[in-house]
N, C-alpha and C positions, 0 to 999 in steps of 0.2 A: 585218555585209554593210553596204559601201561605198555610201553614198546611201541606206540602208533607214529608213525613220519610224519613231521610239523614241516607243513609247506610254508614257506618264509617267505615273505616279500619285506623289501627292505623300510621302514619309516624313515629312515634319513634319505631316501632316495624320491622320497614324497617332496621335500622341502629343498634339495638342491639338484643341479643338473647332474648327468650320470658319472662326468668323468672327477666329479668332487668327494667329497666325504664329510664334508659339514658344511654347515648352515646357519643363520641365526635364526630363533625362534624363539614364541612367548608361550610360555606353561605354567599352568592350574590346577588345582582340585576343583572338580565339582562334582558332587554326590558322589564322594567316594573315586571317582577316576581322573587320571590324570590326563590331561587335554593339552595339545601342543598345536600350535598354530602358526601359521610366517606372518602373520598380524597380531597386534596387543587385541585381549579382550578385557574385560573387568574382572581384576584380580589374580592378572598373570603379573609373570615376572619374565624379563629379558634374560635371554641365556641365549647358550650353542647346542646344539645336539649333533654327536658325531658318532662315525662309525669305523673299525678300522679299513683298512684298502683291500683286507683278505676276506671280508666282510660274507658270508654264507651268503645271505639273505642279497648282498648286492651281487655276486656271483652268480647265484641259483637260478633268478630269473628277475622281470621285470616288477616294479612295485605296482599296484591297481590306485590309479589315480584318482585325485578329487578335488571340488573345486578351491581353488587357492581361495584364502582368507576366510575359512571357515575351520574353528578348532576340531581336531581330532580326539575322538576319545577311547579310551582302554587298551593304549593309547594310541593315537595314529589313525584312530578309526579302523584299526586291523583286528580281528579275532583271534585268540591266540597268541597275543603280544602281552605280557605279564608286567607289570610296577614294580619296582624293588627300590631301595634305598641302600646310600653307602654312605658312611660318617669317616672323613679325617677327623681322626681326634689330635689334635695339637695341644702338648703343655705349655707351662708358661715357659718356658724355655727353649721353645721353638722344634721341641722334637715329637714325632710324628707318628703315632703305632698303629704298626700290620702285625694281621693275623695270617700266619699259614694253615692253609684250610685241611683238614684231616683227611687223611688218604682212604678212608672208608666211604668220601663222600662220592657221588654220583657224577657232579658236573664241577671242575677245574679243583679236582684233589691235589695237594699237595702245593699248590698256587699261592702265593701270596697276597693279600688283599686288605682292606678295610673292612669292620666290622660291618654287614650288612646282611639286607634278604627283603622278603616281598613286604610289599603293604599292603596291609589290612584294611578291609573295608571299613570306609569312614572316618580311619586313620588320617590324620596331620602328619605332613612329611617330615618334622622335628621328632615328633614324636615314633614315629616309626622308626626313625634314626637311633635317638635314646632307649627305644625297647631292643632292637638290634644288637646294640653298645652290652646293654645289661646282659641278655640273653648270653651271646657268646665271650664276653669277657668279664663278667661279674660289676663291672665297671657302673654305679649309678650316676649322672649329674644330677646335682640340685638346681632347682631355679636361680637364676643370678647367678651362678659360677664358670657362669659360659657364654659367650657371643655368638654368633653361627652365620654363614652365607651361604647362598648356592653356590656351587662350581661350575656345575656343566649338567646335561642328559650325556648318557654314552648305551649305544644300541649294542647288546651283547647277543650271542648266538652262541650255544656248544652244541656240538663242538666247534670251536672257533674257526676251523678250516674243516672246505671239503674232501680234502685229501684225507680227513680222519675218520669221513663217513656224514651219512647225512644227517641235518638238524634235527635235535629232539628238543630242545625248548629256545624260547626266544622273550627277552627282557629290555625294556626302556629302563636304565637305571640312573638315579638322581644322586649324584656325587653332592656331599654337604660337606662344608669342613665347619667345625667345631674349635672353636677356640677356649682351652679353660684356664679358668687364672689360677689354678693349682699346681704346683710343681709335679714333675715327672716322679720321683720318688715317693710323694704322696699317694698317686694314680698307680704307681707301679705296687704298692703294699696292698692296694686292694684288686688286685687282679684275683680272679678264680675263671678261669677260661675254663668253657664248656670242651670237656673232653670227645663229644661226638660229634663239634663243626670244629675245633680247633686243635692243633696239634704243636704249635708254639706261636710266641709273639716276641713284637722286636719294638723298640725305640728308637727311632731311626733319626739321627742328626743332618741338618741343614745340607751339609756337602754331598751326603750322601744321596737323599732326595732328590738334588737339583740334578745327579748323577743318572738316577733310574728316571726320571723325566725326559731327561733328553734320549735316551737308548728308543731306538725309533723300533717298535717290531714291524715287520713286512720287508725291511731291508736284505740285503741280500747278509748271508754269514750267520754265526751265532751269537755276535756282540762280543763285545771286550772279555778277552781273555786277562787271567790274573794280574800279568804285569803290562797291560796295554791302556788299561783306565787310568784317568790323571792322578800322578803321583802326590797331590795333597788327600786323597782317599786315603783310610786306613784299609790295610789289606785283608782284616775280618773284621766281621760286627758283632755284638754280643747280641745273642737271642735267649730266651725265657722256652723250656721244652716241656711239655708235659711227658711224663712219666708215670711208668703202675708205681713208683713209690713217692709221687707228687711233682711238684716243679722245680728244676734245675737250671740251671745258668749253663751255657756253653757257647760258642764261638764259631761262626761259618765265615768261608770266603766272601768277601763284598761281591766277588765275581759272580757268584749265585745269584743276586738281585739285579745283575744288570745284562742276564741275558736276553734276547731275542725270543720269541714264539717260534719255536722251530716250523718250517713249512711241512716238512714231511716227519716219521718215524713219531714214537711215542713223545708224549708231552715231558716237559723237565719242570724241575723246580725254581721257582722265577717270579718276578711279579706281572702282574694281570696288565694286558695292553690296558684295561679301563683306568685301573690304577695308575700308570704312567701319564693318560690322559687327564687325569683329575688332580693328580700334584703340580702337573703343568701347567693347569687352570690355577691353583691354587699359586704358584709362582706370578703367575703373570697379574694379581688380585688386585690392581687400583681402581679398575672397573667396575666393579662389585661391591654390591652395600653389605654393609656387615648388620647384622641385627643381636638384642638380646631377649 
């Protein structure tokens, strides 16, 4: 029901002690539902499930426990929790594509994220990621032109802080890493972002990606200022913005991408906390299996 308050209980909290925010889990799809368990089950993949330290689902109430060792469905056995997929698309040169969400969107407007969205009934994770990539950016990746791996699961609640009001939606986001064999220039030439979902796109180089992943949300302060991030980073980054007259190239201060999520007051243009998690997992990639 529109406008109804969502009673949230942390899915991550089912698998980890209250004083921690990350747990090793196994996950997989069964009959269109995302299942999460603390033990392997047929067809599952080992990964991690994480929430931010300020997660409203953690601070607003204790999770309803279930017997350990049993897969949890839809996901985590919790009604009202939706499954979503997001894809970090990496070009052959190592640049990664992020999109800035349109200001008209109800959830996380003007925040930088990878392309992604809801998992449709019966859809496989990679198929869902490719569909969302095409819908939001116009990019269609042909079979055999990319490899992929599972980066991790992220518990996302909006608003992301209780200080912004009661939770209205609750997701478990599966982050996938897609490595394209195509150069960035060729992918960029095919971009056709959806103005209803995206206000800008950016291909970010590895040093900027590492700096974003290292910026911890939930810490005190707004994050690095324009003159306080590592000197090897460029002062600005190039982005492609949507305008009434089409796409236009411009630059924004790199510091915008290094902002932390504010604990109080209005949200800022920044990179989402879940995206930082996924970028950190991508950087720590040797323990994950890459598939085609």
